MMTF fields as JSON, N, C-alpha, C and O atoms, coordinates in Angstrom:
{
  "mmtfVersion": "1.0.0",
  "mmtfProducer": "UNKNOWN",
  "numBonds": 447,
  "numAtoms": 448,
  "numGroups": 112,
  "numChains": 1,
  "numModels": 1,
  "chainsPerModel": [1],
  "groupsPerChain": [112],
  "chainIdList": ["A"],
  "bondAtomList": [4, 2, 8, 6, 12, 10, 16, 14, 20, 18, 24, 22, 28, 26, 32, 30, 36, 34, 40, 38, 44, 42, 48, 46, 52, 50, 56, 54, 60, 58, 64, 62, 68, 66, 72, 70, 76, 74, 80, 78, 84, 82, 88, 86, 92, 90, 96, 94, 100, 98, 104, 102, 108, 106, 112, 110, 116, 114, 120, 118, 124, 122, 128, 126, 132, 130, 136, 134, 140, 138, 144, 142, 148, 146, 152, 150, 156, 154, 160, 158, 164, 162, 168, 166, 172, 170, 176, 174, 180, 178, 184, 182, 188, 186, 192, 190, 196, 194, 200, 198, 204, 202, 208, 206, 212, 210, 216, 214, 220, 218, 224, 222, 228, 226, 232, 230, 236, 234, 240, 238, 244, 242, 248, 246, 252, 250, 256, 254, 260, 258, 264, 262, 268, 266, 272, 270, 276, 274, 280, 278, 284, 282, 288, 286, 292, 290, 296, 294, 300, 298, 304, 302, 308, 306, 312, 310, 316, 314, 320, 318, 324, 322, 328, 326, 332, 330, 336, 334, 340, 338, 344, 342, 348, 346, 352, 350, 356, 354, 360, 358, 364, 362, 368, 366, 372, 370, 376, 374, 380, 378, 384, 382, 388, 386, 392, 390, 396, 394, 400, 398, 404, 402, 408, 406, 412, 410, 416, 414, 420, 418, 424, 422, 428, 426, 432, 430, 436, 434, 440, 438, 444, 442],
  "bondOrderList": [1, 1, 1, 1, 1, 1, 1, 1, 1, 1, 1, 1, 1, 1, 1, 1, 1, 1, 1, 1, 1, 1, 1, 1, 1, 1, 1, 1, 1, 1, 1, 1, 1, 1, 1, 1, 1, 1, 1, 1, 1, 1, 1, 1, 1, 1, 1, 1, 1, 1, 1, 1, 1, 1, 1, 1, 1, 1, 1, 1, 1, 1, 1, 1, 1, 1, 1, 1, 1, 1, 1, 1, 1, 1, 1, 1, 1, 1, 1, 1, 1, 1, 1, 1, 1, 1, 1, 1, 1, 1, 1, 1, 1, 1, 1, 1, 1, 1, 1, 1, 1, 1, 1, 1, 1, 1, 1, 1, 1, 1, 1],
  "groupList": [{"groupName": "UNK", "atomNameList": ["N", "CA", "C", "O"], "elementList": ["N", "C", "C", "O"], "formalChargeList": [0, 0, 0, 0], "bondAtomList": [1, 0, 2, 1, 3, 2], "bondOrderList": [1, 1, 2], "singleLetterCode": "X", "chemCompType": "L-PEPTIDE LINKING"}],
  "groupTypeList": [0, 0, 0, 0, 0, 0, 0, 0, 0, 0, 0, 0, 0, 0, 0, 0, 0, 0, 0, 0, 0, 0, 0, 0, 0, 0, 0, 0, 0, 0, 0, 0, 0, 0, 0, 0, 0, 0, 0, 0, 0, 0, 0, 0, 0, 0, 0, 0, 0, 0, 0, 0, 0, 0, 0, 0, 0, 0, 0, 0, 0, 0, 0, 0, 0, 0, 0, 0, 0, 0, 0, 0, 0, 0, 0, 0, 0, 0, 0, 0, 0, 0, 0, 0, 0, 0, 0, 0, 0, 0, 0, 0, 0, 0, 0, 0, 0, 0, 0, 0, 0, 0, 0, 0, 0, 0, 0, 0, 0, 0, 0, 0],
  "groupIdList": [1, 2, 3, 4, 5, 6, 7, 8, 9, 10, 11, 12, 13, 14, 15, 16, 17, 18, 19, 20, 21, 22, 23, 24, 25, 26, 27, 28, 29, 30, 31, 32, 33, 34, 35, 36, 37, 38, 39, 40, 41, 42, 43, 44, 45, 46, 47, 48, 49, 50, 51, 52, 53, 54, 55, 56, 57, 58, 59, 60, 61, 62, 63, 64, 65, 66, 67, 68, 69, 70, 71, 72, 73, 74, 75, 76, 77, 78, 79, 80, 81, 82, 83, 84, 85, 86, 87, 88, 89, 90, 91, 92, 93, 94, 95, 96, 97, 98, 99, 100, 101, 102, 103, 104, 105, 106, 107, 108, 109, 110, 111, 112],
  "secStructList": [7, 7, 7, 7, 1, 7, 7, 7, 2, 2, 2, 2, 2, 2, 2, 2, 2, 2, 2, 6, 6, 1, 1, 1, 7, 7, 7, 7, 7, 3, 3, 7, 7, 7, 3, 3, 7, 7, 1, 7, 1, 1, 1, 6, 6, 6, 6, 6, 7, 7, 3, 3, 7, 7, 3, 3, 3, 3, 3, 1, 1, 1, 7, 3, 3, 3, 3, 3, 7, 7, 1, 1, 1, 2, 2, 2, 2, 2, 2, 2, 2, 2, 2, 2, 2, 2, 6, 6, 6, 6, 2, 2, 2, 2, 2, 2, 2, 2, 2, 2, 2, 2, 6, 6, 6, 6, 6, 6, 7, 7, 7, 7],
  "xCoordList": [-85.168, -85.906, -87.78, -88.067, -88.603, -89.799, -90.457, -90.264, -91.55, -91.662, -93.408, -93.999, -94.107, -95.228, -96.592, -96.126, -97.778, -99.186, -99.134, -99.482, -98.701, -98.69, -97.972, -97.524, -97.739, -96.939, -96.994, -98.033, -96.093, -97.051, -97.76, -97.778, -98.4, -99.514, -98.508, -98.363, -97.77, -96.423, -95.87, -95.479, -96.176, -94.913, -96.576, -96.921, -97.028, -98.174, -98.67, -99.298, -98.42, -98.782, -97.714, -98.051, -96.072, -95.598, -95.495, -94.555, -95.875, -95.848, -96.745, -96.621, -97.588, -99.096, -98.453, -98.322, -97.684, -97.745, -96.626, -96.616, -95.427, -94.768, -95.162, -94.711, -96.038, -96.961, -97.637, -97.8, -97.947, -98.765, -97.932, -98.398, -96.482, -95.383, -94.706, -93.526, -95.696, -94.425, -94.733, -93.768, -95.749, -96.289, -95.878, -96.247, -95.113, -95.861, -94.207, -93.934, -93.482, -92.138, -90.972, -91.076, -89.963, -89.133, -87.82, -87.212, -87.396, -85.64, -84.966, -85.968, -84.207, -82.815, -82.186, -81.5, -82.443, -81.51, -82.121, -83.25, -81.66, -81.551, -81.589, -81.07, -82.274, -82.851, -81.528, -80.863, -81.045, -80.403, -80.085, -79.621, -80.665, -80.692, -79.129, -78.049, -79.178, -77.492, -77.344, -77.639, -76.958, -76.74, -75.669, -74.977, -75.528, -74.384, -74.482, -75.543, -73.044, -72.889, -72.71, -71.644, -73.385, -72.901, -71.86, -71.383, -71.45, -69.646, -69.254, -68.152, -70.898, -71.588, -71.147, -71.414, -70.644, -70.925, -71.474, -71.266, -72.142, -73.969, -75.01, -76.037, -74.198, -76.172, -76.563, -75.655, -77.765, -78.025, -77.235, -77.573, -76.586, -75.764, -74.806, -74.246, -73.762, -72.814, -73.339, -73.123, -74.1, -74.47, -75.665, -76.827, -74.573, -75.388, -76.868, -77.166, -77.538, -79.103, -78.388, -78.322, -77.75, -76.993, -78.877, -79.991, -78.531, -79.446, -79.469, -78.401, -80.669, -80.843, -81.467, -82.356, -80.898, -81.755, -81.299, -80.331, -82.366, -82.538, -81.711, -81.297, -81.281, -80.224, -80.667, -80.381, -81.357, -80.759, -79.796, -78.868, -79.763, -77.997, -78.318, -78.916, -77.617, -77.921, -77.069, -76.687, -76.022, -74.974, -75.366, -76.149, -74.847, -74.659, -73.577, -73.04, -73.366, -72.335, -71.158, -69.934, -71.891, -70.51, -69.923, -68.797, -71.181, -70.734, -72.103, -73.254, -71.333, -72.111, -72.194, -71.22, -73.547, -73.978, -75.318, -76.165, -75.003, -76.035, -76.793, -76.212, -78.206, -79.155, -80.053, -81.172, -79.688, -80.566, -81.859, -81.94, -82.787, -84.462, -84.942, -84.628, -86.031, -86.525, -87.739, -88.16, -88.196, -88.619, -90.647, -91.319, -91.486, -92.453, -91.345, -90.7, -91.033, -90.588, -89.932, -89.318, -90.333, -89.593, -90.727, -90.26, -91.809, -92.943, -92.631, -92.101, -92.947, -93.147, -91.475, -91.398, -90.262, -89.517, -88.564, -87.735, -89.316, -89.722, -90.828, -90.986, -91.48, -92.554, -91.844, -91.404, -91.531, -90.191, -89.079, -88.929, -88.175, -87.424, -88.505, -88.437, -88.894, -89.845, -90.399, -90.601, -90.711, -91.315, -90.291, -90.451, -89.365, -87.89, -87.674, -87.349, -88.069, -87.483, -88.632, -88.252, -89.982, -90.348, -90.57, -91.11, -90.077, -90.288, -88.867, -88.714, -87.798, -86.665, -87.204, -87.713, -87.461, -88.081, -89.846, -90.53, -89.829, -90.911, -89.947, -89.987, -88.612, -87.93, -87.055, -86.281, -87.284, -86.227, -87.194, -86.765, -88.75, -89.411, -89.192, -88.417, -89.692, -89.551, -88.278, -88.356, -87.139, -85.836, -85.658, -85.23, -85.921, -86.152, -87.327, -87.688, -87.901, -89.187, -88.134, -87.985, -87.746, -86.424, -85.704, -85.653, -85.363, -84.515, -84.924, -84.306, -86.163, -86.626, -87.33, -87.41, -87.694, -87.662, -86.96, -87.223, -85.645, -84.249, -84.104, -84.171, -83.859, -83.287, -84.314, -84.001, -85.32, -86.641, -86.374, -86.718, -85.78, -86.266, -84.545, -84.265, -83.564, -81.849, -82.137, -81.227, -83.327, -84.382, -84.554, -84.098, -85.319, -86.054, -87.412, -88.074, -87.737, -89.081, -89.566, -88.895, -90.787, -91.259, -91.853, -92.92, -91.732, -92.56, -92.915, -94.103, -92.518, -92.996, -93.247, -93.555],
  "yCoordList": [105.118, 104.292, 105.423, 106.3, 104.862, 106.282, 105.925, 104.963, 107.596, 107.599, 107.339, 108.275, 106.234, 106.386, 105.823, 105.217, 105.926, 105.455, 105.158, 105.782, 103.618, 102.336, 101.309, 100.441, 101.166, 100.769, 99.725, 99.619, 98.681, 97.671, 97.644, 98.642, 96.425, 96.229, 96.538, 97.382, 94.911, 95.211, 96.794, 97.134, 97.635, 98.725, 99.603, 100.131, 99.424, 100.634, 100.166, 101.005, 98.821, 98.518, 98.668, 98.528, 99.076, 99.841, 100.349, 100.696, 101.526, 103.084, 103.064, 103.142, 102.951, 103.164, 103.223, 104.246, 101.433, 101.062, 102.09, 102.52, 102.429, 103.749, 104.869, 105.392, 105.484, 106.876, 106.887, 107.921, 105.561, 105.357, 105.847, 106.236, 105.937, 105.332, 107.017, 107.28, 108.065, 109.158, 109.692, 109.603, 110.148, 111.194, 110.438, 110.872, 109.312, 108.369, 109.472, 110.276, 109.094, 109.649, 109.011, 108.559, 109.004, 108.332, 108.52, 109.504, 107.866, 107.936, 106.678, 106.38, 106.282, 105.952, 105.658, 106.402, 104.274, 103.346, 102.859, 102.681, 102.262, 100.479, 100.795, 101.84, 99.824, 99.358, 98.922, 98.058, 99.354, 98.344, 98.552, 99.562, 96.749, 97.174, 96.973, 96.83, 96.982, 97.178, 96.678, 97.556, 95.493, 95.686, 95.434, 94.416, 96.646, 97.075, 97.182, 97.453, 96.983, 97.989, 99.367, 99.898, 100.036, 101.432, 101.339, 102.447, 100.606, 100.962, 101.055, 101.254, 100.779, 101.503, 99.947, 99.116, 99.286, 99.021, 97.952, 96.755, 98.82, 98.818, 98.187, 97.508, 98.77, 98.682, 96.973, 96.229, 96.65, 95.671, 95.18, 94.086, 95.472, 94.893, 94.802, 94.478, 95.027, 94.164, 93.073, 92.546, 92.589, 90.941, 90.376, 89.974, 90.645, 90.567, 90.783, 90.232, 91.962, 92.071, 93.67, 94.65, 93.256, 94.633, 95.394, 94.872, 96.394, 98.058, 97.544, 97.184, 97.457, 97.156, 98.467, 98.987, 98.988, 100.032, 99.978, 99.609, 100.458, 101.088, 101.812, 102.365, 101.94, 103.443, 103.148, 102.078, 103.945, 104.167, 104.128, 104.485, 103.568, 104.063, 104.125, 103.319, 105.538, 107.029, 106.86, 106.246, 107.108, 107.839, 109.232, 109.439, 110.537, 112.073, 112.162, 111.799, 113.262, 114.068, 112.458, 112.543, 111.152, 110.142, 109.622, 109.134, 109.825, 109.523, 108.627, 108.799, 107.311, 106.255, 107.4, 107.997, 107.583, 108.5, 107.251, 106.755, 106.948, 105.672, 106.982, 107.783, 106.714, 107.825, 107.382, 107.124, 107.185, 106.577, 107.023, 108.035, 106.025, 105.863, 105.302, 104.188, 106.405, 106.489, 105.505, 105.655, 104.27, 103.399, 103.846, 102.915, 105.358, 105.52, 106.171, 106.854, 106.294, 106.883, 105.754, 105.892, 104.217, 103.687, 102.93, 103.134, 102.288, 102.323, 103.415, 103.005, 104.678, 105.789, 105.128, 104.899, 105.009, 105.265, 103.649, 103.465, 103.138, 101.885, 102.191, 101.291, 103.166, 102.901, 103.034, 102.312, 104.078, 105.213, 104.267, 104.095, 103.573, 102.791, 101.564, 101.038, 101.554, 100.241, 100.589, 99.72, 102.383, 102.68, 102.86, 102.849, 103.001, 103.203, 102.398, 102.644, 100.931, 99.2, 99.002, 98.745, 99.17, 99.611, 100.528, 100.294, 101.498, 102.126, 102.196, 103.007, 101.204, 100.251, 99.501, 99.833, 97.771, 97.542, 97.689, 96.864, 98.499, 99.443, 99.695, 99.296, 100.816, 101.44, 99.666, 99.664, 98.766, 97.398, 97.216, 97.082, 97.094, 96.785, 97.96, 97.681, 99.052, 99.494, 99.422, 99.326, 99.471, 99.676, 98.045, 97.791, 97.464, 95.998, 96.195, 95.674, 96.693, 96.673, 98.136, 98.009, 99.095, 100.376, 98.89, 98.434, 98.821, 97.223, 96.544, 96.53, 95.949, 95.664, 96.088, 95.263, 97.006, 98.062, 98.441, 99.078, 98.717, 99.048, 97.702, 97.602, 96.774, 95.607, 95.32, 94.607, 95.691, 95.463, 96.48, 96.245, 97.623, 98.714, 98.743, 99.189, 98.005, 97.405, 96.553, 96.31, 95.797, 94.764, 95.478, 95.392, 96.269, 96.611, 97.053, 98.0, 96.5, 96.528, 97.562, 97.833, 98.54, 99.543, 99.057, 98.563, 98.923, 98.826, 100.098, 100.241, 100.627, 102.173, 103.028, 103.987],
  "zCoordList": [-158.257, -158.464, -158.322, -157.507, -159.451, -159.596, -157.875, -157.131, -157.657, -157.026, -157.325, -157.862, -157.019, -157.381, -156.209, -155.244, -156.205, -154.954, -155.263, -156.266, -155.762, -155.139, -154.45, -155.199, -153.227, -153.031, -152.378, -151.726, -152.267, -151.57, -150.267, -149.547, -149.909, -148.892, -147.527, -146.642, -148.125, -146.303, -145.526, -144.409, -147.207, -146.551, -145.92, -144.863, -146.862, -146.404, -144.913, -144.268, -144.295, -143.496, -141.89, -140.714, -142.646, -141.652, -141.808, -141.093, -142.749, -142.293, -141.193, -139.971, -141.91, -140.536, -139.479, -138.806, -139.063, -137.962, -137.295, -136.142, -138.665, -137.831, -137.523, -136.504, -138.262, -138.334, -136.638, -135.991, -136.169, -134.944, -134.057, -132.986, -134.316, -132.546, -132.959, -132.727, -133.604, -134.269, -132.742, -131.983, -132.277, -130.989, -129.631, -128.54, -129.759, -128.009, -128.219, -129.111, -127.122, -126.52, -127.262, -128.403, -126.609, -127.071, -126.701, -127.121, -126.112, -125.289, -126.873, -127.523, -127.244, -127.244, -126.246, -125.545, -126.104, -124.871, -124.404, -124.86, -122.998, -122.674, -121.265, -120.873, -120.292, -119.427, -118.59, -119.161, -117.38, -117.54, -115.739, -115.209, -114.785, -113.58, -112.53, -113.103, -111.68, -111.268, -109.475, -108.664, -108.998, -107.818, -107.118, -107.12, -106.364, -105.045, -104.313, -103.751, -103.66, -102.758, -101.968, -102.281, -101.112, -100.867, -99.924, -99.678, -99.44, -98.78, -96.951, -96.439, -96.118, -95.202, -94.454, -95.322, -93.341, -93.431, -92.143, -91.947, -91.503, -90.803, -92.108, -92.112, -93.111, -94.093, -94.78, -95.152, -94.835, -95.501, -96.312, -96.763, -96.553, -98.364, -98.274, -99.321, -96.852, -96.106, -96.441, -97.532, -95.545, -95.439, -96.898, -96.959, -97.865, -98.69, -99.936, -100.996, -99.024, -99.676, -99.84, -99.097, -101.664, -102.291, -102.547, -102.515, -102.716, -103.168, -104.539, -105.034, -105.283, -106.729, -107.039, -106.365, -108.178, -109.176, -110.991, -111.656, -111.186, -112.847, -112.777, -111.759, -114.028, -114.978, -116.095, -116.632, -116.581, -118.413, -118.603, -117.877, -119.897, -120.129, -121.756, -122.471, -122.098, -123.614, -123.683, -122.686, -124.636, -125.384, -125.58, -126.506, -124.666, -125.238, -124.514, -123.467, -126.199, -127.294, -127.518, -127.418, -127.814, -128.287, -127.154, -127.06, -125.869, -124.357, -124.128, -124.531, -123.086, -122.214, -121.051, -120.596, -120.666, -119.701, -119.245, -119.986, -117.263, -117.088, -115.808, -115.076, -115.994, -115.247, -114.464, -114.905, -112.955, -111.892, -112.85, -113.546, -112.685, -112.586, -111.428, -111.007, -110.695, -109.338, -110.162, -111.309, -108.95, -109.513, -109.765, -110.211, -109.423, -110.47, -111.651, -110.855, -112.278, -113.372, -114.277, -115.335, -113.331, -114.051, -115.386, -116.506, -115.396, -116.559, -117.787, -118.82, -117.643, -118.458, -119.59, -120.797, -118.319, -119.03, -120.332, -121.222, -119.66, -120.405, -121.549, -122.373, -121.667, -122.557, -123.153, -124.047, -122.774, -124.298, -125.006, -126.215, -123.699, -124.865, -125.868, -126.979, -125.387, -125.84, -127.257, -128.105, -127.525, -128.51, -129.703, -130.924, -129.032, -129.953, -131.128, -132.289, -130.198, -130.264, -131.638, -132.781, -131.262, -132.118, -133.314, -134.396, -132.888, -134.499, -135.354, -136.267, -134.931, -135.332, -135.816, -136.886, -135.238, -136.227, -137.669, -138.274, -137.611, -138.576, -139.654, -140.818, -138.754, -140.059, -140.635, -141.592, -140.095, -140.673, -141.383, -142.529, -141.357, -142.732, -143.809, -144.724, -143.815, -144.386, -145.261, -146.486, -144.615, -145.896, -146.553, -147.679, -145.953, -147.123, -147.486, -148.541, -147.012, -148.929, -150.331, -151.547, -149.574, -149.967, -151.301, -152.444, -150.043, -150.936, -152.24, -153.305, -151.916, -152.544, -153.912, -154.822, -154.011, -154.993, -155.135, -156.155, -154.805, -155.675, -156.936, -158.161, -155.69, -156.895, -157.854, -158.807, -157.778, -158.868, -159.879, -161.037, -159.574, -160.635, -161.519, -162.632, -160.362, -161.249, -162.041, -162.833, -162.209, -163.384, -164.41, -165.551, -163.872, -165.427, -164.566, -164.991, -163.599, -162.732, -162.133, -161.137, -162.37, -161.558, -160.371, -160.735, -159.081, -157.826, -157.428, -157.139, -157.379, -156.991, -157.401, -156.693]
}
């Protein structure tokens, strides 16, 4: 596939949006809310008012890890996870444009 400065407007927009995400903090993972009992018979959770915690689910060295997220850090961690989702969406757009370019090049038309 040939490289040229003539990129599709959609690709240029996706590239610009992806570049705007590069400097943001990013975590590949997901946030999970869990309600559980602690086992203390005199605790409120024994009467049904379970302890609710937020965890960051990530893969580290091929193993899933659940990291408890303190309440004061949840907004930051949520932004980091959302940045990854946005970046993935932009990469999907760029990939689709590249696939279209490949298919056009394969047919003798030069897109890039």
